[in-house]
N, C-alpha and C positions, 0 to 999 in steps of 0.2 A: 837752451830753452829758458824763457824768462820766468821769474817767480809768479807773475800774474797769470801766464798761460798755465803754469802748473796748478795754481789755485782753481782756475776755471775748469781744467781737466778733472780735478778732484770733485768739483761741484756737479759736473755732468756725468761723470763716470766714477762713482765712489769706489774706492779700493776695497771696501769691505763686501761688495756684492759677491765675489767668488766665495767668500766664507759662508754666505747664506746657503749656497748650494752644498757645500761641504757639511754644514750643520744639518741640512735637510737629509742628506744621505746618511749621516751618523744616526739621526733620529729614526729614520726608516729602518736602518740596520738594528737599532735597539729594539724597535717594535718586533721585527722578525726574530731576533735572538731571544727576546723575552717570551714571545708567544710560543716559540718552539718548545719551551720548557713546560708548557701547560697541556692539559688533557685535550682541549679543543682549540688547537692552534689556528685553524682557519677562521673560526668564530672570533677569536681574539684579534687577529689581524684585521678582519672586516670591521669590527666595532671601532678599533683604534684608528684605522685609516679614515673612517667617517667623521672623526672628531679632529678638527684642525689644531686643537691645543695639544694633541698627543705629540706633535712634532717638536715641541719645546719641553717635553716632559722626561723625567728620569723614570726608573722602574716604579718607584713609589707613586709618582704622578700618573703613570699608566694604570696602575692598580686602582687609583682613586677615580679615574675616568670610568673604568669598568664597574666600580661600585656605584657610581652615579647612574649608569645605564641600568644596572640590576635594580637599584632603588626605584627608578622610574617604571621598570617592568612590574615590580611588586605592587607599587601604588596604583598603576593603571589596571592591574588584574583585580585588586581589591575593589576599585571603583566599578570595573566591569561587572564583577559579581554582585555588587550592591545594586547596580542598575538592572541586573537580571532578576532580582527579587521583585522589582516593580512590573516587569514585563512578562513574567512566567505565569503559568496557570495558578489556580488557587490551591495547588497542592501544598499543604502546610509542611509536609515532610521535606519536599524539595526546597521550600523557602528556608526551613531551618538549616538544611545542609549548606545551601548557598551562603547563608549568613555566617555560618561557621567558617566556610572557606574564605569569605571576605575578610573575616577577622584574622585568619591565619596569614593571609597575604599582607595585611596591615602590620602584623607582628614581624613578618619577614622584612618589610620596609624599615621598621623601627630598628631591627637588629643590624641592618646594613648602615643606617645612619649612625648607630653606635660604633660601628667599625671605622667610620671616618674619623671619629674622635680618637679611636685607638691608633690609627695611622698617624694622626697629628702628633700624638705623644710618643710615637714609635713603640707602642705596646703591641707588637706584632702577634704575640701569643693570644692576646685578647681579641685582636682583629680577626685572627683565624677562627676563634670560637664563635664570634658573632656572625661571620660569613657562613660557617658551617650550620649554625642555627637558622640563618636566613634560607639556606638551601633545604633545610629539613622541614620547616613549617608547612610547605605545600603537601608533604606526605599526609599531614592530618586531614587535609581536604580530600585526598584520594581515599583515605581510611573512612572518612565520614560517608562517602558514597558507598563504600563496600559494606557498611553496616546495614544498608537497605538494599537488598538484592534486586528490588524492582526498579531502582534508580540506575541509570546508565551514566557513567563518568563521561561528560561531554568532551569531545575532541578539542574544542576551543580552550577548555581549561587544561587538558593534558598537554597541549602544545605550549601554552604559557608556562606551565610547570617545568617542562623540559628545558625551555629557553632560560628560565631563571636559574635552574639547577646548573646548566652548562656554563652560564656566565659566572656563577659562584665558584664552580670548579676551576675556571680560569683564574679567578682572583686567588683562590687557595694555592694554586700552582705558583702564582707570582709571589705570594707571601713566603712560600718555601724558598723561592729564589732570593728573597730579601734577607734570608738567614734566620728564619724563625727557629 
C-alpha cells in the first residue's frame, strides 16, 4: 500500500473511532458502578444518562452534574413557591408559610452552590456538610405547614421535597465513594 492511500484511509476512517466506543462503554460503566454505591441508584443513572457531559466525567464530575440538577430543583421550587404567593387566596397564614418555604429552598440552592466550591477545592467534608444542609432545608417547609393544623402540605411541594432529598442522598453517596 502507498503512503498516500494510507493517509487517505486515515482521513476517512480515523483510527481513533474505536476508542470512542471503548471510552463510551467505560463512562457508562463508571456511571453504573458509581450509582450502585448510592441510595437511589436508578435515579442516579437516569439523571446522569440524560446529561451528555456525564460520558466524559470522572466520579467527581458525575457528582457535580447531580449537584447542578439538585440546584436547579431547589431554585425552581423556590420560584414555584414564590409564584404560589401571587396566585393563592388571601390567606395570610398560607402566604407566610409559602414565603418561608420559598426561602428554605433558596437556602438549599445556596448550600448546593457552596458545595460546588468545596468540590473544586476537594474539600469533600465541607461538600458533604453543604449537601446535607441542602437536603435538610426543605424539612423547615414541612414543619412550617405542621405548625398550622388547618393547612395541608401540598403534594406538589412534597414531591419536589422528595426529589431534592433523593438527589442529595445520591450526591452524599458519591462523596462517600470519593473517600470522604
